[in-house]
C-alpha positions as CSV (number, residue, x, y, z in Angstrom):
1,X,0.0,0.0,0.0
2,X,1.5,3.3,-1.1
3,X,1.5,6.3,1.3
4,X,-0.8,9.1,0.2
5,X,-0.7,12.7,1.3
6,X,-3.6,14.3,3.1
7,X,-6.2,16.2,1.2
8,X,-8.4,18.7,3.0
9,X,-12.1,18.6,2.3
10,X,-11.9,15.4,0.2
11,X,-15.0,13.5,-0.7
12,X,-14.1,10.1,0.6
13,X,-15.1,7.3,-1.7
14,X,-16.2,4.8,0.9
15,X,-18.7,2.7,-1.1
16,X,-19.2,1.5,-4.6
17,X,-22.3,2.3,-6.7
18,X,-24.3,-0.6,-5.1
19,X,-23.7,0.9,-1.7
20,X,-21.3,-1.8,-0.5
21,X,-18.6,-0.4,1.7
22,X,-15.0,-1.0,0.4
23,X,-13.4,-1.2,3.8
24,X,-14.7,-0.3,7.3
25,X,-11.1,0.6,8.2
26,X,-11.3,3.2,5.5
27,X,-14.5,4.6,7.0
28,X,-12.9,5.0,10.4
29,X,-9.9,6.6,8.7
30,X,-12.0,9.1,6.9
31,X,-13.9,10.1,10.0
32,X,-10.6,10.5,12.0
33,X,-9.2,12.7,9.2
34,X,-12.3,14.9,9.2
35,X,-12.1,15.2,13.0
36,X,-8.4,16.1,12.7
37,X,-9.2,18.9,10.2
38,X,-11.8,20.3,12.5
39,X,-9.6,20.2,15.5
40,X,-6.8,22.0,13.6
41,X,-9.3,24.7,12.7
42,X,-10.4,25.1,16.3
43,X,-6.8,25.2,17.5
44,X,-6.0,28.0,15.1
45,X,-9.1,30.0,16.2
46,X,-8.6,29.4,19.9
47,X,-4.9,30.4,19.7
48,X,-5.8,33.7,18.1
49,X,-4.6,36.8,20.0
50,X,-8.1,38.4,19.9
51,X,-9.7,35.2,21.3
52,X,-7.1,34.8,24.1
53,X,-7.4,38.5,25.2
54,X,-11.3,38.4,25.2
55,X,-11.6,37.5,29.0
56,X,-9.3,40.3,30.1
57,X,-11.2,42.8,27.9
58,X,-14.5,41.7,29.5
59,X,-13.0,42.0,33.0
60,X,-11.8,45.5,32.3
61,X,-15.3,46.5,30.9
62,X,-16.9,45.0,34.1
63,X,-14.5,46.9,36.3
64,X,-15.0,50.2,34.5
65,X,-18.8,50.0,34.5
66,X,-19.3,48.7,38.0
67,X,-21.1,50.9,40.5
68,X,-18.8,52.5,43.0
69,X,-18.8,50.9,46.4
70,X,-20.5,52.8,49.2
71,X,-18.3,54.3,51.8
72,X,-19.2,53.8,55.4
73,X,-20.3,57.0,57.1
74,X,-18.3,57.6,60.3
75,X,-20.3,58.8,63.3
């Protein structure tokens, strides 16, 4: 069996025209490769500077828009 390169967004030919599956191992391989592509996309998005900084931006907005704390009145 010759090694083949990866092809993104490939239509996997898993069955013949009668609907018989060529190889169930091939089906599992196709599913794993599709999952791998999706995980790589998520990793790129989640590693983005804008995404990583989002929680700190929200914290600063919360701190800047919070009502000031009441001071205790001394008697």
